[in-house]
Rosetta silent file (secondary structure, phi, psi, omega in degrees, C-alpha in Angstrom):
SEQUENCE: XXXXXXXXXXXXXXXXXXXXXXXXXXXXXXXXXXXXXXXXXXXXXXXXXXXXXXXXXXXXXXXXXXXXXXXXXXXXXXXXXXXXXXXXX
SCORE:     score description
SCORE:     0.000 S_00000001
   1 L     0.000   -3.932 -175.499  -86.505   33.630   44.845 S_00000001
   2 L   -83.772    4.828 -179.576  -85.556   31.315   47.647 S_00000001
   3 L   -98.526   24.681 -177.691  -86.725   28.272   45.746 S_00000001
   4 L    82.373   15.055  179.341  -83.640   27.971   43.401 S_00000001
   5 L   -87.344  149.392  178.597  -85.117   30.436   40.872 S_00000001
   6 L  -102.987  135.438  174.610  -82.809   32.814   38.950 S_00000001
   7 L   -84.254  161.725  179.863  -83.588   36.429   38.555 S_00000001
   8 H   -59.834  -39.189 -179.639  -83.261   38.111   35.214 S_00000001
   9 H   -65.655  -32.992  175.864  -80.403   40.232   36.409 S_00000001
  10 H   -65.170  -44.715  179.611  -78.472   37.140   37.541 S_00000001
  11 H   -67.100  -42.080  178.887  -78.913   35.437   34.228 S_00000001
  12 H   -60.519  -41.423  177.815  -77.904   38.619   32.419 S_00000001
  13 H   -64.580  -43.380  175.595  -74.752   38.876   34.571 S_00000001
  14 H   -60.499  -47.049 -179.059  -73.881   35.297   33.873 S_00000001
  15 H   -65.819  -38.724 -179.516  -74.320   35.754   30.038 S_00000001
  16 H   -63.073  -40.435 -178.923  -72.165   38.933   30.087 S_00000001
  17 H   -71.500  -34.084  175.040  -69.374   37.047   31.893 S_00000001
  18 H   -67.142  -38.937  177.020  -69.530   34.197   29.441 S_00000001
  19 H   -62.113  -40.876  179.299  -69.444   36.596   26.487 S_00000001
  20 H   -67.708  -38.075  177.474  -66.418   38.354   27.998 S_00000001
  21 H   -61.833  -44.431  177.199  -64.699   35.021   28.495 S_00000001
  22 H   -60.592  -46.518  179.783  -65.337   34.094   24.889 S_00000001
  23 H   -62.346  -37.788  177.703  -64.079   37.426   23.551 S_00000001
  24 H   -58.959  -45.949 -177.984  -61.013   36.991   25.740 S_00000001
  25 H   -68.284  -35.797  179.830  -60.315   33.546   24.267 S_00000001
  26 H   -73.004  -35.340  175.849  -60.712   34.839   20.642 S_00000001
  27 H   -64.725  -39.107  178.823  -58.357   37.781   21.431 S_00000001
  28 H   -65.412  -44.517 -179.396  -55.819   35.347   22.819 S_00000001
  29 H   -58.008  -44.978 -179.161  -56.103   33.176   19.699 S_00000001
  30 H   -65.332  -37.127 -175.976  -55.598   36.227   17.435 S_00000001
  31 H   -69.962  -30.919 -172.810  -52.639   37.421   19.475 S_00000001
  32 L   -98.170    9.515 -173.460  -50.847   33.962   19.384 S_00000001
  33 L   -77.473  151.612  179.292  -51.393   33.200   15.727 S_00000001
  34 E  -166.773  154.445  178.082  -48.500   32.287   13.493 S_00000001
  35 E  -140.275  120.418  174.032  -47.698   30.363   10.292 S_00000001
  36 E  -126.426  142.029  175.038  -44.273   28.924    9.482 S_00000001
  37 E  -146.422  155.351  177.772  -43.356   26.735    6.570 S_00000001
  38 E  -155.723  165.147  176.514  -40.267   25.406    4.971 S_00000001
  39 E  -107.526  128.492  179.025  -39.161   22.835    2.360 S_00000001
  40 L   -82.316  168.495 -176.672  -37.081   19.894    3.464 S_00000001
  41 L   -54.948  -31.695 -178.545  -34.180   18.569    1.390 S_00000001
  42 L   -83.092    3.252  175.933  -36.425   15.918   -0.197 S_00000001
  43 L    95.429   -6.440 -173.381  -38.708   18.671   -1.482 S_00000001
  44 L   -79.392  150.951 -179.276  -41.544   18.011    0.986 S_00000001
  45 E   -90.901  135.108  173.075  -43.347   20.964    2.571 S_00000001
  46 E  -114.204  128.218 -174.399  -43.387   21.302    6.367 S_00000001
  47 E  -122.016  124.566  170.843  -46.166   23.528    7.712 S_00000001
  48 E  -126.371  124.778 -178.278  -46.529   24.624   11.426 S_00000001
  49 E  -139.465  144.760  169.237  -49.355   26.908   12.202 S_00000001
  50 E  -127.368  111.758 -173.728  -51.202   28.240   15.217 S_00000001
  51 L  -129.925  156.525  173.314  -54.416   29.858   14.049 S_00000001
  52 L   -58.999  159.050 -172.431  -57.722   30.933   15.558 S_00000001
  53 H   -54.906  -43.502 -176.317  -60.328   28.129   15.393 S_00000001
  54 H   -71.505  -43.017  179.676  -62.239   29.436   12.381 S_00000001
  55 H   -63.974  -38.145  175.981  -59.091   30.148   10.335 S_00000001
  56 H   -59.508  -42.303  177.109  -57.734   26.767   11.263 S_00000001
  57 H   -64.632  -41.108  179.510  -60.880   25.011   10.168 S_00000001
  58 H   -62.602  -45.562 -178.640  -60.814   26.851    6.858 S_00000001
  59 H   -62.791  -41.821 -179.288  -57.137   25.842    6.308 S_00000001
  60 H   -63.276  -43.911  176.996  -57.864   22.183    7.097 S_00000001
  61 H   -57.215  -44.617 -176.376  -60.789   22.195    4.668 S_00000001
  62 H   -64.283  -42.326  179.573  -58.575   23.748    1.945 S_00000001
  63 H   -68.755  -40.566  173.739  -55.827   21.150    2.571 S_00000001
  64 H   -57.569  -43.332 -179.661  -58.382   18.320    2.499 S_00000001
  65 H   -69.662  -32.870 -179.743  -59.727   19.599   -0.775 S_00000001
  66 H   -71.456  -36.054 -179.045  -56.228   19.978   -2.275 S_00000001
  67 H   -78.861  -13.148 -173.954  -55.307   16.428   -1.285 S_00000001
  68 H  -107.024   -4.404  177.640  -58.509   14.834   -2.614 S_00000001
  69 L   -87.347  147.572  178.477  -58.541   16.293   -6.128 S_00000001
  70 L   -64.319  -39.508 -176.738  -57.254   14.356   -9.034 S_00000001
  71 L   -85.000   -6.780 -176.727  -55.289   17.175  -10.540 S_00000001
  72 L    59.619   22.836  178.301  -53.955   18.267   -7.146 S_00000001
  73 E  -118.195  134.205  178.668  -54.930   21.835   -7.954 S_00000001
  74 E  -139.096  146.379  174.667  -57.375   24.029   -6.061 S_00000001
  75 L   -78.624  -19.309  177.817  -58.400   27.640   -6.425 S_00000001
  76 L   -60.773  -45.328 -178.831  -58.744   27.698   -2.647 S_00000001
  77 L   -93.238  -11.070  175.013  -55.104   27.450   -2.070 S_00000001
  78 L    55.048   44.781  168.352  -54.194   29.103   -5.426 S_00000001
  79 E  -154.770  165.880  179.805  -51.326   26.835   -6.144 S_00000001
  80 E  -116.486  123.386 -179.972  -50.659   23.523   -7.891 S_00000001
  81 H   -61.338  -31.486  179.158  -48.865   20.753   -6.125 S_00000001
  82 H   -66.838  -21.705  177.628  -47.416   19.565   -9.345 S_00000001
  83 H   -85.132   -8.695 -178.913  -45.557   22.921   -9.655 S_00000001
  84 H   -56.089  -41.586  176.984  -43.780   22.634   -6.314 S_00000001
  85 H   -57.688  -38.192  179.027  -40.658   20.981   -7.626 S_00000001
  86 H   -66.190  -30.849 -179.942  -40.154   23.900   -9.962 S_00000001
  87 H   -69.263  -35.502 -175.329  -40.572   26.339   -7.176 S_00000001
  88 H   -82.130  -15.996  176.522  -37.786   24.957   -4.983 S_00000001
  89 L   -80.228    0.000    0.000  -35.181   25.098   -7.844 S_00000001
């Protein structure tokens, strides 16, 4: 072992430490998650969110899909952008 080789137990210990670190990061993301939104006077939606990485990626994909469709409607977000003016009245 004196030639820079790693033993199985050292590799296993390193992997366990990395897994614990990753779980700790995921738990922190879950604990700090929040979503706030409001409508401005001009009717525009303001969205502020802190989400875990996976949930954030899913939201971004849904928003991209909603903004790229001709009808502005998606089943992913379950709302129609064209109906927003009626919602704020």
